[in-house]
ZAKE-650994 format. One line per 10 residues: their letters; for each residue x, y, z of C-alpha. Coordinates in pm, 1 decimal, padded with zeros to 6 digits. Last residue first. Layout:
REM residues N
A = X/Y/Z  ...
END
This chain:
REM residues 96
LDIRNIPKQR = 07531.7/13890.3/08083.4  07908.7/13921.3/08121.1  07912.8/13683.7/08418.8  07755.0/13405.3/08211.4  08030.7/13413.0/07951.7  08092.0/13595.6/07625.0  08391.7/13527.4/07402.4  08618.7/13829.3/07340.7  08474.1/14076.5/07094.3  08416.9/14014.6/06721.9
NNYFSILEIY = 08077.4/13863.8/06802.0  07934.1/14205.0/06895.7  07670.2/14125.6/07156.2  07321.6/14258.3/07210.1  07204.4/14196.9/07563.8  06928.3/14063.2/07786.4  06608.4/14110.8/07589.4  06322.7/13990.6/07805.8  06036.0/13812.9/07631.3  05691.0/13826.9/07788.4
DKETQYYLTI = 05389.9/13625.2/07905.1  05532.0/13307.5/08060.1  05896.9/13410.4/08046.7  06141.2/13387.6/07761.4  06505.8/13480.8/07780.9  06718.1/13689.0/07549.7  07065.1/13714.8/07397.2  07095.4/13895.7/07064.3  07394.6/13824.2/06842.2  07575.9/14073.4/06617.6
HRSIVIERCK = 07861.6/14013.0/06371.4  07700.0/13806.7/06096.2  07370.6/13978.0/06154.9  07091.1/13951.8/06409.6  07188.5/13602.1/06525.2  06959.5/13458.6/06791.6  07044.3/13351.0/07142.6  06838.2/13191.4/07418.6  06927.5/13185.1/07787.2  07105.2/12963.2/08037.6
LNTNYKGLMP = 07450.7/13101.7/07951.4  07623.2/12763.7/07924.6  07310.1/12586.0/07799.1  07259.7/12827.5/07508.6  06909.2/12773.7/07370.0  06887.3/12853.1/06998.1  06648.8/13130.2/06897.3  06302.0/13075.6/06750.0  06145.2/12980.3/07082.1  05969.9/13317.6/07110.4
NVELLSLVQL = 05765.1/13256.7/06791.5  05527.1/13540.9/06703.7  05691.9/13810.7/06913.9  06030.9/13665.1/06820.4  05966.0/13726.1/06450.0  05877.3/14090.8/06519.2  06195.5/14122.2/06725.6  06402.7/13977.8/06440.1  06261.5/14234.8/06195.4  06314.2/14521.0/06438.9
VDKIFKQAIL = 06676.1/14415.3/06491.8  06737.9/14388.9/06116.7  06592.2/14736.5/06057.2  06809.2/14883.0/06333.3  07120.6/14717.9/06185.6  07026.4/14841.8/05837.1  06994.3/15193.2/05978.4  07343.7/15165.2/06129.8  07483.0/15047.5/05794.5  07316.7/15342.6/05621.1
SSWFYELYNQ = 07449.1/15582.9/05886.1  07800.1/15482.2/05795.1  08095.9/15273.8/05914.2  08306.2/15398.9/06205.5  08075.8/15658.7/06361.7  07734.6/15530.5/06257.2  07825.8/15167.3/06324.9  07971.7/15250.4/06667.6  07665.3/15456.5/06756.0  07434.3/15165.6/06668.1
INYFTYNARK = 07649.9/14918.7/06859.4  07643.5/15137.8/07171.9  07273.4/15206.6/07127.4  07192.7/14834.3/07128.6  07443.3/14760.8/07406.4  07285.7/15020.3/07637.3  06926.4/14915.8/07569.8  07012.2/14549.6/07613.6  07195.0/14631.3/07938.2  06901.7/14828.5/08073.4
SWIIRM = 06674.2/14535.0/07996.3  06432.3/14565.6/07706.2  06092.5/14402.6/07750.2  05912.4/14241.4/07457.5  05545.4/14159.5/07498.4  05401.2/13847.3/07342.7
END
């Protein structure tokens, strides 16, 4: 299955990566990238792997303890909606 990155997913991914490099270290940022790539390869094989969130009407999967990926599945592709730092205020449908 193809994976399509939305503009918001792209923005939030690089925002989190830059935050990790600036405030933590480049090793932590590289681990984040590695974890994302690993989860994306799992999603390509099994798109229903993430839990369905009825409030947001999309699927979510935990990348790390602090980062969640929101995505939706279509017939022949997976669209990444947003990466979310769980330490922020709670997410709602408008934020996606």
